[in-house]
PDB file of N, CA, C and O in Angstrom:
ATOM      1  N   MET A   1      -0.005  22.618  -4.908  1.00  0.00           N
ATOM      2  CA  MET A   1      -1.292  21.980  -5.097  1.00  0.00           C
ATOM      3  C   MET A   1      -1.503  20.923  -4.007  1.00  0.00           C
ATOM      4  O   MET A   1      -0.593  20.153  -3.700  1.00  0.00           O
ATOM      5  N   ILE A   2      -2.674  20.892  -3.441  1.00  0.00           N
ATOM      6  CA  ILE A   2      -2.989  19.868  -2.398  1.00  0.00           C
ATOM      7  C   ILE A   2      -3.831  18.799  -3.036  1.00  0.00           C
ATOM      8  O   ILE A   2      -4.788  19.066  -3.762  1.00  0.00           O
ATOM      9  N   GLU A   3      -3.433  17.549  -2.733  1.00  0.00           N
ATOM     10  CA  GLU A   3      -4.199  16.422  -3.244  1.00  0.00           C
ATOM     11  C   GLU A   3      -5.526  16.252  -2.538  1.00  0.00           C
ATOM     12  O   GLU A   3      -5.660  16.559  -1.354  1.00  0.00           O
ATOM     13  N   THR A   4      -6.502  15.759  -3.278  1.00  0.00           N
ATOM     14  CA  THR A   4      -7.803  15.492  -2.674  1.00  0.00           C
ATOM     15  C   THR A   4      -7.690  14.139  -1.958  1.00  0.00           C
ATOM     16  O   THR A   4      -6.771  13.353  -2.187  1.00  0.00           O
ATOM     17  N   HIS A   5      -8.682  13.911  -1.074  1.00  0.00           N
ATOM     18  CA  HIS A   5      -8.739  12.589  -0.392  1.00  0.00           C
ATOM     19  C   HIS A   5      -8.973  11.491  -1.393  1.00  0.00           C
ATOM     20  O   HIS A   5      -8.416  10.402  -1.255  1.00  0.00           O
ATOM     21  N   LYS A   6      -9.787  11.750  -2.401  1.00  0.00           N
ATOM     22  CA  LYS A   6     -10.071  10.765  -3.453  1.00  0.00           C
ATOM     23  C   LYS A   6      -8.828  10.334  -4.182  1.00  0.00           C
ATOM     24  O   LYS A   6      -8.642   9.143  -4.431  1.00  0.00           O
ATOM     25  N   ARG A   7      -7.943  11.301  -4.542  1.00  0.00           N
ATOM     26  CA  ARG A   7      -6.693  10.994  -5.248  1.00  0.00           C
ATOM     27  C   ARG A   7      -5.790  10.197  -4.310  1.00  0.00           C
ATOM     28  O   ARG A   7      -5.193   9.210  -4.738  1.00  0.00           O
ATOM     29  N   SER A   8      -5.676  10.594  -3.060  1.00  0.00           N
ATOM     30  CA  SER A   8      -4.862   9.847  -2.118  1.00  0.00           C
ATOM     31  C   SER A   8      -5.296   8.397  -1.971  1.00  0.00           C
ATOM     32  O   SER A   8      -4.471   7.486  -1.889  1.00  0.00           O
ATOM     33  N   ILE A   9      -6.613   8.206  -1.940  1.00  0.00           N
ATOM     34  CA  ILE A   9      -7.184   6.837  -1.776  1.00  0.00           C
ATOM     35  C   ILE A   9      -6.877   6.041  -3.051  1.00  0.00           C
ATOM     36  O   ILE A   9      -6.467   4.885  -2.940  1.00  0.00           O
ATOM     37  N   LEU A  10      -7.054   6.596  -4.245  1.00  0.00           N
ATOM     38  CA  LEU A  10      -6.815   5.871  -5.461  1.00  0.00           C
ATOM     39  C   LEU A  10      -5.317   5.521  -5.577  1.00  0.00           C
ATOM     40  O   LEU A  10      -4.990   4.407  -5.987  1.00  0.00           O
ATOM     41  N   LYS A  11      -4.416   6.426  -5.233  1.00  0.00           N
ATOM     42  CA  LYS A  11      -2.999   6.117  -5.268  1.00  0.00           C
ATOM     43  C   LYS A  11      -2.691   5.012  -4.265  1.00  0.00           C
ATOM     44  O   LYS A  11      -1.908   4.115  -4.579  1.00  0.00           O
ATOM     45  N   ALA A  12      -3.246   5.041  -3.140  1.00  0.00           N
ATOM     46  CA  ALA A  12      -2.986   3.990  -2.151  1.00  0.00           C
ATOM     47  C   ALA A  12      -3.467   2.637  -2.638  1.00  0.00           C
ATOM     48  O   ALA A  12      -2.773   1.633  -2.475  1.00  0.00           O
ATOM     49  N   ILE A  13      -4.648   2.602  -3.231  1.00  0.00           N
ATOM     50  CA  ILE A  13      -5.202   1.361  -3.722  1.00  0.00           C
ATOM     51  C   ILE A  13      -4.332   0.774  -4.870  1.00  0.00           C
ATOM     52  O   ILE A  13      -3.979  -0.405  -4.848  1.00  0.00           O
ATOM     53  N   THR A  14      -4.005   1.604  -5.847  1.00  0.00           N
ATOM     54  CA  THR A  14      -3.220   1.048  -6.989  1.00  0.00           C
ATOM     55  C   THR A  14      -1.811   0.614  -6.574  1.00  0.00           C
ATOM     56  O   THR A  14      -1.289  -0.376  -7.087  1.00  0.00           O
ATOM     57  N   TRP A  15      -1.217   1.330  -5.676  1.00  0.00           N
ATOM     58  CA  TRP A  15       0.110   0.930  -5.142  1.00  0.00           C
ATOM     59  C   TRP A  15      -0.007  -0.391  -4.385  1.00  0.00           C
ATOM     60  O   TRP A  15       0.826  -1.279  -4.566  1.00  0.00           O
ATOM     61  N   ARG A  16      -1.018  -0.531  -3.548  1.00  0.00           N
ATOM     62  CA  ARG A  16      -1.178  -1.745  -2.725  1.00  0.00           C
ATOM     63  C   ARG A  16      -1.482  -2.966  -3.635  1.00  0.00           C
ATOM     64  O   ARG A  16      -1.090  -4.078  -3.279  1.00  0.00           O
ATOM     65  N   ILE A  17      -2.136  -2.811  -4.745  1.00  0.00           N
ATOM     66  CA  ILE A  17      -2.363  -3.942  -5.614  1.00  0.00           C
ATOM     67  C   ILE A  17      -1.016  -4.420  -6.166  1.00  0.00           C
ATOM     68  O   ILE A  17      -0.768  -5.625  -6.187  1.00  0.00           O
ATOM     69  N   LEU A  18      -0.174  -3.547  -6.598  1.00  0.00           N
ATOM     70  CA  LEU A  18       1.142  -3.940  -7.097  1.00  0.00           C
ATOM     71  C   LEU A  18       1.970  -4.561  -5.935  1.00  0.00           C
ATOM     72  O   LEU A  18       2.576  -5.622  -6.085  1.00  0.00           O
ATOM     73  N   ALA A  19       1.973  -3.885  -4.813  1.00  0.00           N
ATOM     74  CA  ALA A  19       2.751  -4.378  -3.685  1.00  0.00           C
ATOM     75  C   ALA A  19       2.221  -5.703  -3.163  1.00  0.00           C
ATOM     76  O   ALA A  19       3.010  -6.526  -2.699  1.00  0.00           O
ATOM     77  N   ALA A  20       0.925  -5.939  -3.221  1.00  0.00           N
ATOM     78  CA  ALA A  20       0.360  -7.217  -2.787  1.00  0.00           C
ATOM     79  C   ALA A  20       0.841  -8.355  -3.737  1.00  0.00           C
ATOM     80  O   ALA A  20       1.140  -9.457  -3.277  1.00  0.00           O
ATOM     81  N   ILE A  21       0.909  -8.092  -4.985  1.00  0.00           N
ATOM     82  CA  ILE A  21       1.391  -9.094  -5.938  1.00  0.00           C
ATOM     83  C   ILE A  21       2.843  -9.449  -5.625  1.00  0.00           C
ATOM     84  O   ILE A  21       3.230 -10.618  -5.635  1.00  0.00           O
ATOM     85  N   ILE A  22       3.622  -8.431  -5.352  1.00  0.00           N
ATOM     86  CA  ILE A  22       5.060  -8.631  -5.024  1.00  0.00           C
ATOM     87  C   ILE A  22       5.193  -9.424  -3.717  1.00  0.00           C
ATOM     88  O   ILE A  22       5.947 -10.395  -3.655  1.00  0.00           O
ATOM     89  N   THR A  23       4.460  -9.009  -2.675  1.00  0.00           N
ATOM     90  CA  THR A  23       4.538  -9.686  -1.343  1.00  0.00           C
ATOM     91  C   THR A  23       4.075 -11.164  -1.467  1.00  0.00           C
ATOM     92  O   THR A  23       4.700 -12.073  -0.919  1.00  0.00           O
ATOM     93  N   THR A  24       2.974 -11.367  -2.196  1.00  0.00           N
ATOM     94  CA  THR A  24       2.447 -12.737  -2.354  1.00  0.00           C
ATOM     95  C   THR A  24       3.444 -13.594  -3.104  1.00  0.00           C
ATOM     96  O   THR A  24       3.643 -14.761  -2.766  1.00  0.00           O
ATOM     97  N   SER A  25       4.068 -13.028  -4.112  1.00  0.00           N
ATOM     98  CA  SER A  25       5.092 -13.811  -4.868  1.00  0.00           C
ATOM     99  C   SER A  25       6.248 -14.144  -4.055  1.00  0.00           C
ATOM    100  O   SER A  25       6.741 -15.268  -4.149  1.00  0.00           O
ATOM    101  N   ILE A  26       6.764 -13.204  -3.202  1.00  0.00           N
ATOM    102  CA  ILE A  26       7.903 -13.490  -2.357  1.00  0.00           C
ATOM    103  C   ILE A  26       7.522 -14.549  -1.324  1.00  0.00           C
ATOM    104  O   ILE A  26       8.271 -15.498  -1.090  1.00  0.00           O
ATOM    105  N   ALA A  27       6.351 -14.376  -0.708  1.00  0.00           N
ATOM    106  CA  ALA A  27       5.895 -15.403   0.272  1.00  0.00           C
ATOM    107  C   ALA A  27       5.778 -16.798  -0.343  1.00  0.00           C
ATOM    108  O   ALA A  27       6.090 -17.801   0.299  1.00  0.00           O
ATOM    109  N   PHE A  28       5.335 -16.842  -1.568  1.00  0.00           N
ATOM    110  CA  PHE A  28       5.205 -18.157  -2.250  1.00  0.00           C
ATOM    111  C   PHE A  28       6.585 -18.730  -2.533  1.00  0.00           C
ATOM    112  O   PHE A  28       6.777 -19.939  -2.399  1.00  0.00           O
ATOM    113  N   LEU A  29       7.551 -17.907  -2.920  1.00  0.00           N
ATOM    114  CA  LEU A  29       8.905 -18.410  -3.152  1.00  0.00           C
ATOM    115  C   LEU A  29       9.540 -19.018  -1.906  1.00  0.00           C
ATOM    116  O   LEU A  29      10.321 -19.965  -1.997  1.00  0.00           O
ATOM    117  N   PHE A  30       9.197 -18.461  -0.727  1.00  0.00           N
ATOM    118  CA  PHE A  30       9.712 -18.992   0.522  1.00  0.00           C
ATOM    119  C   PHE A  30       8.917 -20.197   1.090  1.00  0.00           C
ATOM    120  O   PHE A  30       9.495 -21.125   1.654  1.00  0.00           O
ATOM    121  N   THR A  31       7.573 -20.153   0.923  1.00  0.00           N
ATOM    122  CA  THR A  31       6.751 -21.199   1.556  1.00  0.00           C
ATOM    123  C   THR A  31       6.294 -22.291   0.600  1.00  0.00           C
ATOM    124  O   THR A  31       6.036 -23.415   1.030  1.00  0.00           O
ATOM    125  N   ARG A  32       6.189 -21.982  -0.684  1.00  0.00           N
ATOM    126  CA  ARG A  32       5.615 -22.842  -1.684  1.00  0.00           C
ATOM    127  C   ARG A  32       4.188 -23.317  -1.327  1.00  0.00           C
ATOM    128  O   ARG A  32       3.731 -24.381  -1.745  1.00  0.00           O
ATOM    129  N   GLU A  33       3.526 -22.476  -0.544  1.00  0.00           N
ATOM    130  CA  GLU A  33       2.111 -22.717  -0.157  1.00  0.00           C
ATOM    131  C   GLU A  33       1.207 -21.576  -0.652  1.00  0.00           C
ATOM    132  O   GLU A  33       1.294 -20.443  -0.178  1.00  0.00           O
ATOM    133  N   THR A  34       0.380 -21.894  -1.571  1.00  0.00           N
ATOM    134  CA  THR A  34      -0.513 -20.886  -2.181  1.00  0.00           C
ATOM    135  C   THR A  34      -1.411 -20.194  -1.236  1.00  0.00           C
ATOM    136  O   THR A  34      -1.449 -18.964  -1.226  1.00  0.00           O
ATOM    137  N   ALA A  35      -2.168 -20.937  -0.405  1.00  0.00           N
ATOM    138  CA  ALA A  35      -3.082 -20.324   0.500  1.00  0.00           C
ATOM    139  C   ALA A  35      -2.422 -19.434   1.535  1.00  0.00           C
ATOM    140  O   ALA A  35      -2.909 -18.345   1.839  1.00  0.00           O
ATOM    141  N   LEU A  36      -1.298 -19.915   2.079  1.00  0.00           N
ATOM    142  CA  LEU A  36      -0.549 -19.110   3.044  1.00  0.00           C
ATOM    143  C   LEU A  36      -0.008 -17.821   2.375  1.00  0.00           C
ATOM    144  O   LEU A  36      -0.082 -16.740   2.959  1.00  0.00           O
ATOM    145  N   SER A  37       0.506 -17.945   1.214  1.00  0.00           N
ATOM    146  CA  SER A  37       1.052 -16.778   0.471  1.00  0.00           C
ATOM    147  C   SER A  37      -0.007 -15.738   0.203  1.00  0.00           C
ATOM    148  O   SER A  37       0.241 -14.543   0.359  1.00  0.00           O
ATOM    149  N   ILE A  38      -1.207 -16.184  -0.205  1.00  0.00           N
ATOM    150  CA  ILE A  38      -2.319 -15.258  -0.446  1.00  0.00           C
ATOM    151  C   ILE A  38      -2.753 -14.587   0.856  1.00  0.00           C
ATOM    152  O   ILE A  38      -3.032 -13.388   0.874  1.00  0.00           O
ATOM    153  N   GLY A  39      -2.810 -15.339   1.919  1.00  0.00           N
ATOM    154  CA  GLY A  39      -3.169 -14.781   3.232  1.00  0.00           C
ATOM    155  C   GLY A  39      -2.187 -13.739   3.696  1.00  0.00           C
ATOM    156  O   GLY A  39      -2.580 -12.695   4.217  1.00  0.00           O
ATOM    157  N   ILE A  40      -0.922 -14.009   3.514  1.00  0.00           N
ATOM    158  CA  ILE A  40       0.127 -13.043   3.831  1.00  0.00           C
ATOM    159  C   ILE A  40      -0.068 -11.747   3.008  1.00  0.00           C
ATOM    160  O   ILE A  40      -0.067 -10.642   3.549  1.00  0.00           O
ATOM    161  N   GLY A  41      -0.234 -11.922   1.704  1.00  0.00           N
ATOM    162  CA  GLY A  41      -0.436 -10.753   0.811  1.00  0.00           C
ATOM    163  C   GLY A  41      -1.679  -9.981   1.176  1.00  0.00           C
ATOM    164  O   GLY A  41      -1.671  -8.751   1.129  1.00  0.00           O
ATOM    165  N   PHE A  42      -2.736 -10.656   1.534  1.00  0.00           N
ATOM    166  CA  PHE A  42      -3.994 -10.006   1.858  1.00  0.00           C
ATOM    167  C   PHE A  42      -3.896  -9.148   3.149  1.00  0.00           C
ATOM    168  O   PHE A  42      -4.297  -7.985   3.160  1.00  0.00           O
ATOM    169  N   PHE A  43      -3.361  -9.740   4.217  1.00  0.00           N
ATOM    170  CA  PHE A  43      -3.259  -9.022   5.471  1.00  0.00           C
ATOM    171  C   PHE A  43      -2.212  -7.929   5.419  1.00  0.00           C
ATOM    172  O   PHE A  43      -2.368  -6.888   6.057  1.00  0.00           O
ATOM    173  N   ASP A  44      -1.160  -8.151   4.676  1.00  0.00           N
ATOM    174  CA  ASP A  44      -0.134  -7.132   4.460  1.00  0.00           C
ATOM    175  C   ASP A  44      -0.787  -5.920   3.746  1.00  0.00           C
ATOM    176  O   ASP A  44      -0.487  -4.775   4.084  1.00  0.00           O
ATOM    177  N   THR A  45      -1.610  -6.152   2.838  1.00  0.00           N
ATOM    178  CA  THR A  45      -2.289  -5.124   2.068  1.00  0.00           C
ATOM    179  C   THR A  45      -3.244  -4.324   2.929  1.00  0.00           C
ATOM    180  O   THR A  45      -3.254  -3.095   2.852  1.00  0.00           O
ATOM    181  N   LEU A  46      -4.034  -4.976   3.736  1.00  0.00           N
ATOM    182  CA  LEU A  46      -4.984  -4.279   4.615  1.00  0.00           C
ATOM    183  C   LEU A  46      -4.251  -3.346   5.581  1.00  0.00           C
ATOM    184  O   LEU A  46      -4.653  -2.196   5.759  1.00  0.00           O
ATOM    185  N   ILE A  47      -3.230  -3.815   6.172  1.00  0.00           N
ATOM    186  CA  ILE A  47      -2.489  -3.006   7.179  1.00  0.00           C
ATOM    187  C   ILE A  47      -1.813  -1.829   6.477  1.00  0.00           C
ATOM    188  O   ILE A  47      -1.930  -0.687   6.921  1.00  0.00           O
ATOM    189  N   LYS A  48      -1.102  -2.109   5.376  1.00  0.00           N
ATOM    190  CA  LYS A  48      -0.287  -1.082   4.764  1.00  0.00           C
ATOM    191  C   LYS A  48      -1.137  -0.063   3.946  1.00  0.00           C
ATOM    192  O   LYS A  48      -0.714   1.076   3.746  1.00  0.00           O
ATOM    193  N   LEU A  49      -2.305  -0.478   3.491  1.00  0.00           N
ATOM    194  CA  LEU A  49      -3.174   0.444   2.760  1.00  0.00           C
ATOM    195  C   LEU A  49      -3.571   1.583   3.659  1.00  0.00           C
ATOM    196  O   LEU A  49      -3.499   2.746   3.262  1.00  0.00           O
ATOM    197  N   PHE A  50      -3.998   1.260   4.886  1.00  0.00           N
ATOM    198  CA  PHE A  50      -4.370   2.270   5.880  1.00  0.00           C
ATOM    199  C   PHE A  50      -3.185   3.130   6.274  1.00  0.00           C
ATOM    200  O   PHE A  50      -3.307   4.350   6.381  1.00  0.00           O
ATOM    201  N   GLY A  51      -2.042   2.503   6.490  1.00  0.00           N
ATOM    202  CA  GLY A  51      -0.829   3.202   6.840  1.00  0.00           C
ATOM    203  C   GLY A  51      -0.363   4.195   5.783  1.00  0.00           C
ATOM    204  O   GLY A  51       0.035   5.320   6.081  1.00  0.00           O
ATOM    205  N   TYR A  52      -0.431   3.727   4.520  1.00  0.00           N
ATOM    206  CA  TYR A  52      -0.032   4.608   3.402  1.00  0.00           C
ATOM    207  C   TYR A  52      -0.926   5.803   3.303  1.00  0.00           C
ATOM    208  O   TYR A  52      -0.427   6.910   3.100  1.00  0.00           O
ATOM    209  N   TYR A  53      -2.210   5.648   3.433  1.00  0.00           N
ATOM    210  CA  TYR A  53      -3.161   6.745   3.356  1.00  0.00           C
ATOM    211  C   TYR A  53      -2.848   7.812   4.425  1.00  0.00           C
ATOM    212  O   TYR A  53      -2.775   9.003   4.125  1.00  0.00           O
ATOM    213  N   LEU A  54      -2.666   7.353   5.680  1.00  0.00           N
ATOM    214  CA  LEU A  54      -2.329   8.289   6.757  1.00  0.00           C
ATOM    215  C   LEU A  54      -1.031   8.994   6.489  1.00  0.00           C
ATOM    216  O   LEU A  54      -0.915  10.194   6.738  1.00  0.00           O
ATOM    217  N   HIS A  55      -0.033   8.265   5.979  1.00  0.00           N
ATOM    218  CA  HIS A  55       1.280   8.831   5.658  1.00  0.00           C
ATOM    219  C   HIS A  55       1.155   9.941   4.574  1.00  0.00           C
ATOM    220  O   HIS A  55       1.758  11.006   4.707  1.00  0.00           O
ATOM    221  N   GLU A  56       0.379   9.682   3.522  1.00  0.00           N
ATOM    222  CA  GLU A  56       0.159  10.645   2.447  1.00  0.00           C
ATOM    223  C   GLU A  56      -0.497  11.877   2.985  1.00  0.00           C
ATOM    224  O   GLU A  56      -0.077  12.992   2.674  1.00  0.00           O
ATOM    225  N   ARG A  57      -1.539  11.701   3.804  1.00  0.00           N
ATOM    226  CA  ARG A  57      -2.278  12.843   4.349  1.00  0.00           C
ATOM    227  C   ARG A  57      -1.398  13.679   5.267  1.00  0.00           C
ATOM    228  O   ARG A  57      -1.508  14.905   5.280  1.00  0.00           O
ATOM    229  N   ALA A  58      -0.542  13.044   6.022  1.00  0.00           N
ATOM    230  CA  ALA A  58       0.373  13.770   6.929  1.00  0.00           C
ATOM    231  C   ALA A  58       1.366  14.607   6.129  1.00  0.00           C
ATOM    232  O   ALA A  58       1.633  15.753   6.490  1.00  0.00           O
ATOM    233  N   TRP A  59       1.922  14.052   5.043  1.00  0.00           N
ATOM    234  CA  TRP A  59       2.881  14.754   4.191  1.00  0.00           C
ATOM    235  C   TRP A  59       2.178  15.891   3.456  1.00  0.00           C
ATOM    236  O   TRP A  59       2.810  16.894   3.124  1.00  0.00           O
ATOM    237  N   ASN A  60       0.918  15.752   3.205  1.00  0.00           N
ATOM    238  CA  ASN A  60       0.194  16.767   2.440  1.00  0.00           C
ATOM    239  C   ASN A  60       0.012  17.980   3.362  1.00  0.00           C
ATOM    240  O   ASN A  60      -0.238  19.067   2.841  1.00  0.00           O
ATOM    241  N   ARG A  61       0.115  17.879   4.631  1.00  0.00           N
ATOM    242  CA  ARG A  61      -0.065  19.002   5.555  1.00  0.00           C
ATOM    243  C   ARG A  61       1.214  19.852   5.709  1.00  0.00           C
ATOM    244  O   ARG A  61       1.166  20.942   6.278  1.00  0.00           O
ATOM    245  N   THR A  62       2.325  19.366   5.216  1.00  0.00           N
ATOM    246  CA  THR A  62       3.571  20.106   5.357  1.00  0.00           C
ATOM    247  C   THR A  62       3.976  20.778   4.010  1.00  0.00           C
ATOM    248  O   THR A  62       3.651  20.303   2.921  1.00  0.00           O
ATOM    249  N   SER A  63       4.677  21.868   4.154  1.00  0.00           N
ATOM    250  CA  SER A  63       5.088  22.568   2.952  1.00  0.00           C
ATOM    251  C   SER A  63       6.469  22.128   2.508  1.00  0.00           C
ATOM    252  O   SER A  63       6.956  22.575   1.470  1.00  0.00           O
ATOM    253  N   PHE A  64       7.090  21.282   3.258  1.00  0.00           N
ATOM    254  CA  PHE A  64       8.491  20.794   2.956  1.00  0.00           C
ATOM    255  C   PHE A  64       8.584  20.246   1.534  1.00  0.00           C
ATOM    256  O   PHE A  64       7.838  19.325   1.201  1.00  0.00           O
ATOM    257  N   GLY A  65       9.450  20.759   0.695  1.00  0.00           N
ATOM    258  CA  GLY A  65       9.702  20.266  -0.614  1.00  0.00           C
ATOM    259  C   GLY A  65       8.729  20.751  -1.672  1.00  0.00           C
ATOM    260  O   GLY A  65       8.852  20.366  -2.834  1.00  0.00           O
ATOM    261  N   LYS A  66       7.783  21.569  -1.312  1.00  0.00           N
ATOM    262  CA  LYS A  66       6.801  22.099  -2.303  1.00  0.00           C
ATOM    263  C   LYS A  66       7.323  23.426  -2.813  1.00  0.00           C
ATOM    264  O   LYS A  66       7.864  24.238  -2.061  1.00  0.00           O
ATOM    265  N   ALA A  67       7.147  23.626  -4.117  1.00  0.00           N
ATOM    266  CA  ALA A  67       7.629  24.861  -4.769  1.00  0.00           C
ATOM    267  C   ALA A  67       6.526  25.914  -4.775  1.00  0.00           C
ATOM    268  O   ALA A  67       6.731  27.019  -5.276  1.00  0.00           O
TER     269      ALA A  67
END
């Protein structure tokens, strides 16, 4: 079964929300600065959301591991 673009986008968004919370929390533990931590989490999310989508679409083009 091939995933739709809509499904790939939704998966990327929900994963990035969770990952942003984790990244922001870790940044806060190291910096103790709320604004900086939120900025790190925000920019990390923007970059990785696009990367994740491209990664998913590339894997969807291969038959490796599909039954």
